[in-house]
C-alpha positions as CSV (number, residue, x, y, z in Angstrom):
1,M,-21.9,31.3,-8.4
2,E,-23.0,32.5,-11.8
3,V,-26.6,32.7,-13.0
4,G,-27.2,32.3,-16.7
5,A,-30.0,33.8,-18.9
6,D,-31.8,30.5,-18.8
7,G,-32.2,30.8,-15.0
8,V,-29.7,28.1,-14.1
9,A,-27.2,29.0,-11.3
10,I,-23.8,27.3,-11.7
11,I,-22.1,26.8,-8.3
12,T,-18.5,25.8,-8.8
13,I,-16.4,24.1,-6.1
14,N,-13.1,25.9,-6.4
15,N,-10.3,24.7,-4.1
16,P,-7.5,23.6,-6.4
17,P,-5.8,21.4,-7.3
18,L,-8.4,18.7,-6.4
19,N,-11.2,21.0,-5.0
20,L,-11.0,19.3,-1.6
21,L,-13.7,20.0,0.9
22,S,-13.1,21.7,4.2
23,V,-15.2,23.5,6.8
24,D,-14.9,26.8,4.9
25,V,-15.8,25.2,1.5
26,M,-18.8,23.5,3.0
27,F,-20.1,26.7,4.6
28,S,-19.5,28.5,1.2
29,L,-21.4,25.8,-0.6
30,K,-24.3,26.2,1.9
31,E,-24.4,30.0,1.5
32,N,-24.3,29.9,-2.3
33,T,-27.0,27.2,-2.4
34,E,-29.2,29.1,0.0
35,E,-28.7,32.3,-2.1
36,A,-29.6,30.5,-5.3
37,L,-32.7,29.0,-3.7
38,Q,-33.9,32.4,-2.5
39,R,-33.3,34.3,-5.8
40,D,-36.3,34.8,-8.0
41,D,-34.3,34.7,-11.2
42,V,-33.0,31.2,-10.5
43,K,-35.0,28.2,-11.6
44,A,-32.5,25.4,-11.1
45,I,-29.0,24.8,-9.9
46,V,-26.0,22.9,-11.2
47,I,-23.1,22.1,-8.9
48,T,-19.7,21.4,-10.6
49,G,-16.0,21.6,-9.9
50,S,-13.3,23.9,-11.3
51,N,-10.6,22.8,-13.7
52,G,-12.2,19.6,-14.8
53,K,-12.3,18.1,-11.2
54,F,-15.6,17.8,-9.3
55,S,-14.1,17.2,-5.8
56,G,-11.5,14.8,-4.4
57,G,-13.4,14.7,-1.1
58,F,-12.8,16.0,2.3
59,D,-9.3,17.1,3.1
60,V,-7.6,14.0,4.7
61,T,-5.5,16.2,7.0
62,A,-8.7,16.8,9.0
63,F,-9.2,13.1,9.8
64,G,-8.1,12.2,13.3
65,R,-8.5,15.8,14.5
66,K,-11.3,17.1,16.6
67,V,-13.6,19.5,14.8
68,K,-16.0,21.7,16.8
69,L,-19.4,21.7,15.3
70,E,-22.7,22.9,16.6
71,K,-24.1,19.4,16.7
72,P,-23.5,15.9,15.3
73,G,-24.5,15.6,11.6
74,F,-24.1,19.3,10.9
75,F,-22.6,18.6,7.5
76,S,-24.6,15.5,6.5
77,I,-28.0,16.7,7.8
78,D,-28.0,20.5,7.9
79,I,-26.0,21.2,4.7
80,I,-26.2,18.1,2.5
81,T,-29.7,16.9,3.4
82,D,-31.8,19.9,4.6
83,T,-30.2,22.5,2.3
84,I,-29.1,20.8,-0.9
85,E,-31.4,17.7,-1.2
86,A,-34.4,19.4,0.4
87,G,-34.0,22.5,-1.7
88,R,-37.2,23.9,-3.5
89,K,-35.4,24.0,-6.8
90,P,-33.8,21.2,-8.8
91,L,-30.1,20.6,-8.3
92,V,-28.0,18.6,-10.7
93,A,-24.3,17.6,-10.3
94,A,-22.0,17.9,-13.3
95,I,-19.2,15.5,-12.7
96,N,-15.8,15.4,-14.3
97,G,-12.6,14.0,-13.0
98,P,-12.7,12.8,-9.4
99,A,-15.9,12.7,-7.4
100,L,-14.6,11.0,-4.3
101,G,-15.8,10.7,-0.7
102,G,-17.6,13.8,0.4
103,G,-17.5,15.1,-3.2
104,L,-19.5,12.2,-4.4
105,E,-21.8,12.5,-1.4
106,I,-22.7,16.0,-2.4
107,A,-23.5,14.7,-5.9
108,L,-25.6,11.9,-4.4
109,A,-27.8,14.5,-2.6
110,C,-28.5,16.3,-5.9
111,H,-31.6,15.4,-7.8
112,A,-29.7,14.1,-10.8
113,R,-26.1,13.4,-11.8
114,I,-24.5,13.9,-15.2
115,S,-20.9,12.6,-15.7
116,T,-18.2,12.3,-18.3
117,S,-17.2,8.7,-19.2
118,S,-13.7,9.2,-17.7
119,A,-14.9,10.5,-14.3
120,Q,-13.9,8.5,-11.2
121,L,-16.6,8.0,-8.6
122,G,-16.3,6.3,-5.2
123,L,-16.4,6.4,-1.5
124,P,-12.9,5.4,-0.3
125,E,-13.3,6.5,3.3
126,L,-12.6,3.0,4.7
127,R,-9.0,3.3,3.5
128,Y,-8.6,5.9,6.2
129,G,-10.3,3.9,9.0
130,I,-13.6,5.8,8.9
131,L,-16.8,5.5,6.9
132,P,-18.7,7.9,4.5
133,G,-20.0,10.6,6.7
134,F,-22.0,13.0,4.4
135,G,-24.9,10.6,3.9
136,G,-23.1,8.1,1.5
137,T,-24.1,5.1,3.6
138,Q,-27.7,6.0,3.1
139,R,-28.0,7.3,-0.4
140,L,-25.6,5.0,-2.3
141,P,-27.6,1.8,-1.5
142,R,-30.8,3.5,-2.7
143,L,-29.2,4.4,-6.0
144,V,-27.3,1.3,-6.9
145,G,-28.7,-1.4,-4.6
146,I,-27.3,-2.9,-1.5
147,P,-24.8,-5.4,-3.0
148,K,-23.1,-2.8,-5.3
149,A,-23.1,-0.2,-2.5
150,L,-21.4,-2.7,0.0
151,E,-18.8,-3.5,-2.7
152,M,-18.0,0.1,-3.4
153,M,-17.7,1.1,0.3
154,L,-16.1,-1.9,1.9
155,M,-13.6,-2.3,-0.9
156,S,-13.1,1.5,-1.5
157,K,-13.8,0.7,-5.2
158,L,-13.9,3.4,-7.7
159,V,-16.0,3.3,-10.9
160,N,-15.8,5.3,-14.1
161,G,-18.6,7.1,-15.7
162,Y,-19.7,4.2,-17.9
163,R,-20.0,1.8,-14.9
164,A,-21.6,4.5,-12.8
165,Q,-24.3,5.0,-15.4
166,S,-25.0,1.2,-15.8
167,S,-25.4,0.8,-12.1
168,G,-27.7,3.8,-11.7
169,L,-25.2,6.0,-9.9
170,V,-25.4,8.7,-12.6
171,D,-28.3,9.5,-14.8
172,A,-26.5,10.3,-18.1
173,L,-23.1,10.7,-19.7
174,A,-21.9,13.7,-21.6
175,A,-18.7,14.8,-23.4
176,T,-16.4,17.0,-21.3
177,E,-17.1,20.1,-23.4
178,E,-20.9,19.5,-23.2
179,L,-21.1,18.5,-19.5
180,V,-22.3,21.7,-17.9
181,D,-24.8,22.5,-20.7
182,T,-26.2,18.9,-20.5
183,A,-26.6,19.3,-16.7
184,R,-28.3,22.7,-17.3
185,S,-30.8,21.2,-19.7
186,W,-31.5,18.3,-17.3
187,A,-32.1,20.7,-14.4
188,L,-34.5,22.7,-16.4
189,D,-36.3,19.5,-17.5
190,I,-36.8,18.7,-13.8
191,Y,-38.0,22.2,-13.2
192,N,-40.5,21.9,-16.1
193,C,-41.7,18.4,-14.8
194,K,-40.2,16.7,-17.9
195,K,-38.0,14.5,-15.7
196,P,-38.6,13.0,-12.3
197,W,-37.7,14.8,-9.1
198,V,-37.1,12.2,-6.4
199,P,-34.7,12.8,-3.5
200,S,-32.1,10.0,-3.4
201,L,-32.5,9.6,0.4
202,Y,-36.1,8.4,0.0
203,R,-35.8,6.2,-3.0
204,T,-36.7,2.5,-2.4
205,D,-36.9,1.0,-5.9
206,K,-33.3,-0.3,-5.7
207,L,-33.5,-1.6,-2.1
208,E,-33.9,-5.4,-1.8
209,P,-36.7,-6.8,0.5
210,L,-35.9,-6.6,4.2
211,G,-35.3,-10.3,4.7
212,E,-33.0,-10.5,1.7
213,A,-31.3,-7.3,2.7
214,R,-30.6,-8.7,6.2
215,S,-29.0,-11.8,4.7
216,M,-26.8,-9.6,2.5
217,F,-25.6,-7.6,5.6
218,N,-24.9,-10.8,7.5
219,F,-22.9,-12.2,4.6
220,A,-21.0,-9.0,4.3
221,R,-20.1,-9.1,8.0
222,L,-18.8,-12.7,7.7
223,L,-16.7,-11.7,4.7
224,A,-15.3,-8.6,6.5
225,Q,-14.5,-10.6,9.6
226,K,-12.6,-13.1,7.4
227,Q,-10.7,-10.6,5.3
228,T,-10.0,-7.9,7.9
229,P,-10.4,-9.6,11.3
230,N,-8.5,-6.9,13.2
231,L,-10.5,-4.0,11.9
232,R,-13.7,-2.7,13.4
233,H,-14.7,0.1,11.0
234,P,-15.9,-2.1,8.1
235,L,-18.4,-3.8,10.6
236,V,-19.5,-0.3,11.8
237,C,-20.1,0.7,8.2
238,I,-22.3,-2.3,7.6
239,D,-24.3,-1.6,10.8
240,V,-24.9,2.0,9.7
241,I,-26.1,1.0,6.3
242,E,-28.4,-1.6,7.8
243,E,-29.8,0.8,10.3
244,G,-30.9,3.1,7.5
245,V,-32.6,0.3,5.6
246,V,-34.4,-1.1,8.7
247,S,-35.2,2.1,10.6
248,G,-35.3,4.7,7.9
249,P,-32.7,7.0,6.3
250,R,-33.0,9.8,8.8
251,V,-32.1,7.5,11.6
252,G,-29.3,6.1,9.5
253,L,-27.9,9.6,9.0
254,L,-27.8,10.2,12.7
255,K,-26.1,6.8,13.3
256,E,-23.6,7.6,10.5
257,S,-22.6,10.9,12.1
258,E,-22.1,9.4,15.5
259,A,-20.0,6.6,14.1
260,L,-17.9,9.0,12.1
261,L,-17.1,11.1,15.2
262,E,-16.0,8.0,17.0
263,L,-14.0,6.4,14.2
264,R,-12.0,9.5,13.2
265,Q,-10.5,9.5,16.7
266,S,-9.5,5.9,16.6
267,D,-5.9,4.6,16.4
268,T,-6.7,2.8,13.2
269,C,-7.8,6.1,11.5
270,K,-4.7,7.9,12.7
271,S,-2.4,5.1,11.5
272,L,-4.0,4.8,8.1
273,V,-3.9,8.6,7.6
274,H,-0.3,8.6,8.6
275,F,0.4,6.0,6.0
276,F,-1.6,7.9,3.4
277,F,0.7,10.9,3.7
278,A,3.8,8.8,4.1
279,Q,3.1,7.1,0.9
280,R,2.5,10.3,-1.0
281,G,5.6,11.9,0.5
282,T,8.2,9.4,-0.7
283,A,9.1,11.4,-3.8
284,K,10.1,14.3,-1.7
285,V,13.8,13.5,-1.0
286,P,15.8,16.2,0.8
287,G,18.8,17.2,-1.2
288,I,17.4,15.7,-4.4
289,S,13.8,16.8,-5.2
290,D,14.4,20.3,-3.8
291,L,17.3,21.1,-6.3
292,G,15.0,22.2,-9.1
293,L,16.1,19.4,-11.5
294,V,13.8,18.5,-14.3
295,P,13.4,14.8,-15.2
296,R,15.0,13.9,-18.5
297,K,12.8,12.2,-21.1
298,V,13.3,8.4,-21.2
299,N,12.3,7.2,-24.6
300,K,13.8,3.7,-24.9
301,V,14.5,1.2,-22.2
302,A,16.3,-2.2,-22.3
303,V,16.0,-5.1,-19.9
304,V,18.9,-7.5,-19.6
305,G,17.5,-10.9,-18.5
306,G,14.1,-12.3,-19.3
307,G,13.5,-14.5,-16.3
308,L,10.6,-14.1,-13.9
309,M,11.7,-10.6,-12.6
310,G,13.0,-9.4,-16.0
311,S,9.9,-10.3,-17.9
312,G,7.7,-8.8,-15.1
313,I,9.7,-5.5,-15.2
314,A,9.5,-5.5,-19.1
315,T,5.7,-6.0,-18.9
316,E,5.2,-3.1,-16.5
317,L,7.4,-0.8,-18.7
318,I,5.3,-1.8,-21.8
319,L,2.1,-1.1,-19.9
320,S,3.6,2.3,-19.1
321,K,4.1,2.9,-22.9
322,Y,7.9,2.5,-22.9
323,P,9.4,0.8,-25.9
324,V,11.4,-2.1,-24.5
325,T,14.3,-4.1,-25.8
326,L,14.7,-7.5,-24.0
327,K,18.2,-8.9,-24.2
328,E,19.0,-12.6,-23.4
329,V,22.1,-14.9,-23.8
330,D,20.6,-17.3,-26.4
331,K,17.5,-17.8,-28.5
332,K,15.9,-20.3,-26.1
333,F,16.0,-18.0,-23.1
334,L,14.9,-15.0,-25.3
335,T,11.9,-16.9,-26.6
336,A,11.0,-18.0,-23.0
337,G,11.3,-14.4,-21.8
338,I,9.1,-13.0,-24.6
339,D,6.5,-15.8,-24.0
340,R,6.4,-14.7,-20.3
341,I,5.7,-11.1,-21.3
342,K,3.0,-12.2,-23.7
343,A,1.4,-14.4,-21.0
344,N,1.5,-11.4,-18.6
345,L,-0.3,-9.2,-21.1
346,Q,-2.8,-11.9,-22.1
347,S,-3.8,-12.4,-18.5
348,R,-5.1,-8.9,-18.5
349,I,-7.4,-9.7,-21.4
350,K,-8.9,-12.6,-19.3
351,K,-9.5,-10.2,-16.4
352,G,-11.2,-7.6,-18.7
353,N,-8.4,-5.0,-18.3
354,M,-7.2,-5.1,-21.9
355,T,-8.6,-5.5,-25.4
356,L,-7.1,-7.5,-28.2
357,K,-6.3,-4.3,-30.0
358,E,-4.5,-3.0,-27.0
359,L,-2.6,-6.3,-26.7
360,G,-1.3,-5.8,-30.2
361,E,-0.3,-2.2,-29.5
362,N,1.6,-3.2,-26.4
363,L,3.4,-6.1,-28.1
364,S,4.6,-3.8,-30.8
365,L,6.6,-2.0,-28.1
366,L,8.6,-5.1,-27.4
367,N,11.8,-6.1,-29.3
368,G,14.1,-9.1,-28.5
369,V,17.8,-9.2,-29.1
370,L,20.8,-11.5,-28.3
371,D,23.6,-8.8,-28.3
372,Y,24.2,-5.2,-27.4
373,E,24.4,-3.8,-30.9
374,S,21.1,-2.0,-30.7
375,F,21.9,-0.3,-27.3
376,S,23.5,2.8,-28.8
377,D,20.4,4.9,-28.4
378,M,19.1,3.5,-25.1
379,D,18.1,6.0,-22.3
380,M,18.0,3.4,-19.6
381,V,19.1,-0.3,-19.2
382,I,17.8,-2.4,-16.3
383,E,19.9,-5.5,-15.4
384,A,17.6,-8.2,-14.1
385,V,19.7,-11.4,-14.0
386,S,20.2,-13.8,-11.1
387,E,22.0,-12.6,-7.9
388,D,25.5,-13.5,-9.2
389,I,28.1,-10.8,-8.7
390,P,30.5,-11.7,-11.5
391,S,27.6,-11.9,-14.0
392,K,26.4,-8.5,-13.0
393,Q,29.9,-7.0,-13.2
394,Q,30.4,-8.3,-16.7
395,I,27.0,-6.9,-17.9
396,F,27.8,-3.4,-16.6
397,A,31.2,-3.5,-18.2
398,D,29.6,-4.4,-21.5
399,L,26.9,-1.8,-21.2
400,E,29.6,0.9,-20.7
401,K,31.0,-0.1,-24.1
402,Y,27.8,0.0,-26.1
403,C,25.5,2.6,-24.5
404,P,25.5,6.4,-24.9
405,Q,27.0,8.6,-22.2
406,H,23.6,9.7,-20.8
407,C,22.2,6.2,-20.5
408,I,21.2,5.2,-16.9
409,F,22.6,1.8,-15.8
410,A,20.2,0.3,-13.3
411,S,20.4,-3.0,-11.4
412,N,17.4,-4.9,-10.1
413,T,19.5,-6.6,-7.4
414,S,17.5,-7.1,-4.2
415,T,20.5,-7.6,-1.9
416,I,24.0,-7.0,-3.4
417,N,25.9,-3.9,-2.5
418,L,26.1,-1.7,-5.7
419,K,29.8,-1.0,-5.1
420,L,30.5,-4.6,-5.9
421,I,28.4,-4.6,-9.0
422,C,30.1,-1.5,-10.5
423,E,33.7,-2.4,-9.6
424,R,34.6,-2.9,-13.3
425,T,33.0,0.3,-14.6
426,N,34.0,3.9,-14.6
427,S,30.4,5.3,-15.0
428,H,29.7,5.3,-11.2
429,D,27.6,8.5,-11.4
430,R,24.9,6.9,-13.6
431,I,24.7,3.5,-11.8
432,V,21.7,3.1,-9.6
433,G,19.6,0.3,-8.1
434,V,16.0,-0.2,-9.0
435,H,14.7,-3.0,-6.7
436,F,11.3,-4.1,-8.0
437,F,9.4,-6.6,-5.9
438,S,7.9,-9.9,-7.0
439,P,5.2,-10.3,-8.2
440,D,5.9,-7.0,-10.0
441,H,2.3,-6.5,-11.2
442,V,1.1,-6.8,-7.6
443,M,3.8,-5.2,-5.6
444,Q,3.8,-1.4,-6.2
445,L,6.9,-0.5,-4.1
446,L,10.1,0.5,-5.9
447,E,13.4,0.9,-4.0
448,I,15.7,3.4,-5.8
449,V,19.2,2.7,-4.5
450,R,21.8,5.4,-4.7
451,T,25.5,5.2,-4.0
452,E,27.7,8.1,-2.8
453,T,28.5,8.8,-6.5
454,T,25.1,8.4,-8.1
455,S,24.1,11.8,-9.6
456,S,21.0,13.6,-8.4
457,Q,19.8,13.9,-11.9
458,V,19.6,10.1,-12.3
459,I,17.6,9.9,-9.1
460,V,15.2,12.5,-10.3
461,D,14.9,10.6,-13.6
462,L,14.1,7.4,-11.8
463,L,11.5,9.0,-9.6
464,N,9.7,10.1,-12.7
465,V,9.9,6.7,-14.3
466,G,8.5,5.2,-11.1
467,K,5.7,7.6,-11.2
468,K,4.8,6.7,-14.8
469,M,4.9,3.1,-13.9
470,K,2.4,3.8,-11.0
471,K,4.9,2.6,-8.4
472,T,5.6,4.1,-5.0
473,P,9.3,4.9,-5.0
474,I,11.5,5.2,-2.0
475,V,15.0,6.5,-2.3
476,V,17.4,4.5,-0.1
477,G,21.2,4.4,0.4
478,N,23.5,1.6,-0.7
479,C,24.0,-1.3,1.6
480,T,23.5,-5.0,1.8
481,G,19.7,-5.6,1.6
482,F,18.9,-1.9,1.2
483,A,15.8,-1.1,3.3
484,V,13.2,-3.8,2.9
485,N,15.4,-6.8,3.0
486,R,17.5,-5.3,5.8
487,M,14.3,-5.5,7.8
488,I,13.2,-8.9,6.5
489,Y,16.4,-10.7,7.5
490,P,16.1,-10.3,11.3
491,Y,12.4,-11.1,11.0
492,T,13.0,-14.5,9.3
493,Q,16.0,-15.2,11.5
494,A,13.9,-14.6,14.7
495,A,11.3,-17.0,13.3
496,L,14.0,-19.7,12.6
497,M,15.4,-19.1,16.1
498,L,12.0,-19.7,17.7
499,V,11.4,-22.9,15.7
500,E,14.8,-24.4,16.5
501,H,14.1,-23.7,20.2
502,G,10.8,-25.4,20.1
503,A,8.1,-23.2,18.6
504,D,5.8,-24.7,16.0
505,I,6.3,-23.5,12.4
506,Y,2.6,-23.4,11.5
507,Q,1.6,-21.7,14.8
508,I,4.1,-19.0,14.0
509,D,2.7,-18.4,10.5
510,Q,-0.8,-18.4,12.0
511,A,0.1,-15.9,14.7
512,V,1.7,-13.6,12.1
513,T,-1.3,-13.7,9.7
514,K,-3.6,-13.2,12.7
515,F,-1.6,-10.1,13.5
516,G,-2.3,-8.8,10.0
517,M,0.6,-9.8,7.8
518,P,-0.5,-11.3,4.4
519,M,1.5,-14.5,5.2
520,G,3.9,-15.9,7.8
521,P,7.7,-16.0,7.4
522,F,7.8,-19.7,6.4
523,R,5.0,-19.4,3.8
524,M,7.0,-16.3,2.5
525,M,10.2,-18.4,2.2
526,D,8.3,-21.0,0.2
527,L,7.1,-18.2,-2.1
528,V,10.5,-16.6,-2.8
529,G,12.2,-20.0,-3.0
530,F,14.9,-21.5,-0.8
531,K,17.8,-20.5,-3.0
532,V,16.8,-16.8,-2.9
533,A,16.2,-17.1,0.9
534,I,19.7,-18.6,1.5
535,A,21.5,-16.2,-0.9
536,G,20.0,-13.2,1.0
537,G,20.6,-14.8,4.4
538,I,24.3,-15.4,3.5
539,Q,24.7,-11.7,2.5
540,F,23.2,-10.6,5.8
541,I,25.3,-13.0,7.9
542,E,28.5,-12.0,6.1
543,N,27.9,-8.3,6.5
544,F,26.2,-8.3,10.0
545,P,27.7,-11.3,11.8
546,E,27.4,-9.7,15.2
547,R,23.6,-9.8,15.1
548,S,22.8,-12.9,12.9
549,Y,21.3,-16.1,14.0
550,K,22.8,-18.9,11.9
551,S,20.1,-21.4,11.4
552,M,20.6,-24.5,9.2
553,L,16.9,-25.3,8.7
554,V,16.5,-23.7,5.2
555,S,19.8,-25.3,4.0
556,V,18.7,-28.7,5.2
557,K,15.4,-28.3,3.3
558,L,17.3,-27.1,0.2
559,E,19.4,-30.3,0.2
560,D,16.2,-32.3,-0.2
561,N,14.0,-30.0,-2.3
562,P,15.4,-26.9,-4.1
563,G,12.1,-25.2,-4.9
564,G,9.6,-24.2,-2.3
565,E,6.2,-23.4,-3.8
566,T,7.4,-23.7,-7.4
567,T,8.1,-27.4,-6.8
568,S,4.9,-27.9,-4.7
569,K,6.9,-28.6,-1.6
570,G,8.7,-26.5,0.9
571,F,7.8,-25.9,4.5
572,Y,4.3,-26.6,3.2
573,I,2.9,-29.0,0.6
574,Y,1.0,-27.3,-2.2
575,D,-2.0,-29.0,-4.0
576,N,-2.8,-28.5,-7.7
577,K,-4.7,-25.3,-6.8
578,G,-1.8,-23.8,-4.9
579,K,-3.3,-24.3,-1.5
580,A,-0.7,-24.6,1.3
581,I,-1.0,-27.7,3.5
582,P,1.2,-28.3,6.6
583,D,3.9,-30.9,5.9
584,P,4.2,-33.6,8.7
585,E,7.7,-34.4,7.6
586,V,8.9,-30.9,8.5
587,L,9.7,-32.0,12.0
588,N,12.4,-34.3,10.7
589,Y,14.2,-31.4,9.0
590,I,13.9,-29.3,12.2
591,D,15.5,-32.1,14.2
592,K,18.3,-32.4,11.7
593,A,19.0,-28.7,11.8
594,R,19.1,-28.8,15.6
595,S,21.6,-31.6,15.5
596,I,23.9,-29.6,13.3
597,T,23.8,-26.4,15.3
598,G,23.6,-28.1,18.7
599,V,20.4,-26.2,19.7
600,T,18.0,-27.9,22.2
601,I,14.3,-27.5,22.7
602,D,13.4,-24.8,25.3
603,S,10.1,-25.6,27.1
604,E,9.5,-21.9,27.8
605,I,9.7,-21.0,24.1
606,M,7.1,-23.7,23.5
607,K,4.8,-21.9,25.9
608,L,4.9,-18.5,24.2
609,S,1.6,-16.9,23.3
610,D,0.9,-15.8,19.7
611,Q,1.4,-12.2,20.7
612,D,4.8,-13.1,22.3
613,K,5.9,-14.8,19.1
614,V,4.9,-11.9,16.9
615,E,6.7,-9.4,19.1
616,M,9.8,-11.5,19.3
617,M,9.9,-11.5,15.5
618,L,9.1,-7.8,15.0
619,F,11.1,-6.1,17.7
620,P,14.5,-6.9,16.0
621,V,13.0,-5.6,12.8
622,V,12.2,-2.3,14.5
623,N,15.7,-2.3,15.8
624,E,17.1,-2.8,12.3
625,A,14.8,0.0,11.0
626,C,16.3,2.4,13.5
627,R,19.8,1.3,12.4
628,L,18.8,2.2,8.8
629,L,18.0,5.7,10.0
630,E,21.1,6.0,12.1
631,E,23.3,5.0,9.1
632,G,21.5,7.4,6.7
633,I,20.3,4.5,4.5
634,I,16.8,5.9,5.0
635,V,16.4,9.7,5.2
636,K,12.8,9.9,6.6
637,A,11.2,7.6,9.2
638,S,8.0,7.8,7.2
639,D,9.8,6.0,4.3
640,L,10.5,3.1,6.6
641,D,6.8,2.9,7.3
642,V,6.1,2.7,3.5
643,A,8.8,0.1,3.1
644,A,7.4,-2.1,5.9
645,V,3.8,-1.9,4.7
646,M,4.4,-2.2,0.9
647,G,7.5,-4.3,1.0
648,M,7.0,-6.6,4.0
649,G,3.2,-6.6,4.3
650,F,3.2,-5.0,7.7
651,P,-0.5,-3.9,8.4
652,A,-0.7,-0.1,7.9
653,Y,-3.5,0.1,10.5
654,R,-1.1,-1.0,13.2
655,G,0.6,2.4,13.2
656,A,4.0,3.8,12.6
657,W,6.8,1.3,12.2
658,C,9.7,3.2,13.6
659,M,9.1,4.7,17.0
660,L,11.3,7.8,17.4
661,S,10.1,9.0,20.8
662,P,8.4,7.4,23.9
663,S,4.7,7.5,23.9
664,Y,2.6,7.5,27.0
665,K,1.7,3.8,26.4
666,M,5.3,2.8,26.5
667,M,5.9,4.8,29.6
668,L,3.1,2.9,31.2
669,A,4.6,-0.3,30.1
670,V,7.9,0.6,31.8
671,L,6.1,1.7,35.0
672,E,4.3,-1.7,35.1
673,L,7.7,-3.5,34.7
674,H,8.0,-4.7,38.3
675,S,4.5,-6.2,38.5
676,S,4.4,-7.8,35.1
677,P,5.6,-11.4,34.4
678,I,7.0,-10.1,31.1
679,V,9.8,-7.6,31.4
680,V,9.8,-5.0,28.6
681,F,12.9,-3.0,27.7
682,F,12.5,0.0,25.4
683,F,15.7,1.8,24.4
684,F,14.6,4.7,22.2
685,H,16.9,5.8,19.4
686,F,16.9,9.5,18.4
687,P,18.8,9.5,15.1
688,D,20.8,12.7,15.1
689,A,24.5,13.6,14.9
690,S,25.0,13.5,18.7
691,S,23.6,10.1,19.3
692,S,24.9,6.7,18.4
693,L,22.7,4.6,20.7
694,I,21.0,1.8,18.7
695,A,17.4,1.3,19.5
696,V,16.4,-2.0,21.1
697,F,12.8,-3.1,21.3
698,F,12.9,-6.4,23.2
699,F,10.8,-8.1,25.7
700,F,12.2,-10.8,27.9
701,H,9.7,-13.4,29.2
702,F,11.7,-15.1,31.9
703,P,12.6,-12.9,34.9
704,D,14.3,-15.9,36.6
705,A,16.6,-16.7,33.7
706,S,20.4,-16.9,34.1
707,N,22.8,-14.3,32.6
708,S,23.9,-17.0,30.1
709,R,20.4,-17.3,28.9
710,I,20.1,-13.5,28.6
711,D,23.3,-13.5,26.5
712,Q,21.9,-16.3,24.3
713,M,18.6,-14.5,23.6
714,M,19.9,-11.0,23.4
715,K,22.8,-11.9,21.1
716,I,20.3,-12.8,18.5
717,I,18.5,-9.5,18.8
718,V,21.2,-7.0,19.7
719,G,24.7,-8.4,19.2
720,D,26.2,-5.4,20.9
721,E,28.3,-6.0,24.1
722,P,27.6,-2.5,25.7
723,Q,23.9,-3.0,25.3
724,L,24.1,-6.6,26.6
725,T,25.8,-5.1,29.7
726,I,22.9,-2.7,30.2
727,I,20.3,-5.4,29.8
728,R,22.1,-7.6,32.3
729,Q,22.1,-4.7,34.8
730,L,18.4,-4.1,34.3
731,H,17.6,-7.8,34.6
732,Y,19.6,-7.9,37.9
733,L,17.7,-4.9,39.2
């Protein structure tokens, strides 16, 4: 704390790099505020953050842990409300950089807020399975109104300084270099009664009438139940906000504190916090990021192939301010590719995310060519043509002739082993996979695929490029399907197996979406297209025949309709608005597939519950995930969680994807084996040098089934004779 000659005390939150809050920081803030309030030479107080950052909020590492406090609401009531907001001297927040979570809640308790236009303000606590716990549920609605407050909290939406001022969240904007001085003047104006002094907690001018407010809360509940039906904490947050509006803010603060203590111990909170750190830890790659290598500067990038993926990748590169050269085989394809990029950029104008001036600046970074003559100064080339091995091999052979020695050769293949792609080149040390996911502007995951010969420098360079593109990169080893598609294949195969044995396609998709996935496996196959689905499936079957289920259903559909969603008909029919409608003719295709493979309907499969279907599709995926660890394709189990959530759509709130040790819940499941109609077998895999046991997560529904039936079912999931023997023995026992 520093006190100026004008009588304004400047209290600076100083806990770099983001000035995160902790128990110690909060106690220090309380002590400094109390000292300033007691000193006769202090007229007013300004609270700010060091190094241009107000506060990134409470340290997330504390979420999910028990914190011993004197009483519930100690931070929100004793410090934020009764010390800061109830202080006898004006307090003004000077906000620059992030003011998130508890950081913003401190600012909300001040008597005024001055911000820079580029500051980021928000209450993102719901991302972590909790709710704002320092009074944000009570003060934000009183500053911006109930609808805006609900939007910011339930969607974890951040706003910049301009939008914060227009909504009433901040009182004025100031340039960075004038921020603290402007806040000092504002605080002195409050002291001299030139500006109003109204505690945020007791403002009512922005609150809607009670009847109207109740309707808003009810609508918000319906929306939350529709969008996040498996999550409880959004509903708890709405209840807490409503309690404050109906019963008064002090009552609301107490309910907020009680709810926070409960939610932070929930499995949802622990799971979301786990994913938060897993996502931020993907760039730490043992043996790569710890070598001290500095990323080389990538100035110019070329993309070979202007189709859907190539144009999407080029768009993302341009938005990241990389000059891009798009190469195509003829003028027609080149024009189509450039038009796709223009359309991608223009769509941002319609959404208000880009101006016409910015559009022109971005398009100036794009150049189209029909040959490799201009590739002599490229720093990186990304091949994004269709999944055809000879075509890719020829492209890389040509690149080696025209590109400089330092140029990185990257392939956007989603499935093909890189060893096949680089067979006709000698530059194996600079060949790498960069698997972008479609649609590229939505999917933020990036698989960086390394071979045994890919240099560490190239990986470091790609991690930096991914960061600039605002992607979440995971480094994976080279194999068919890499990480995400290796896990997707058994998922879709299990779904096809269930359908051919009698389960309903649409009930499977409904069960999966009810579980929390964004779409079911058959809706997903429509989205990617049957040709892509078959190409990937063939790769998996050829490389992993011992654990593949060879369904003919997609092939039968492809014979009649090659598209999927792009042709308005796949497993679903799509209307002119893109809405998916069940197709009654799909049963004919299923019957035809059964006749080819000789599969018959199983009445017991038809009786499976939704949970049973989901588990039968996900257990083989977990099994494949453990194989990825065993083979060293994935180095860290947390990277598998990121791959599953961001690549497959697995709900992050469901918890860790890859179980590496038995939990008490699983032990209880085993103890209940003999009394349960569902027999659950858990074989845990500990991926280390001394163990080669492949993990099997499988549940078998029919304790009276014959050994031949066990073989039939387990072959799909396991495909390993020694494990089949173990399962037969357990079943016999």
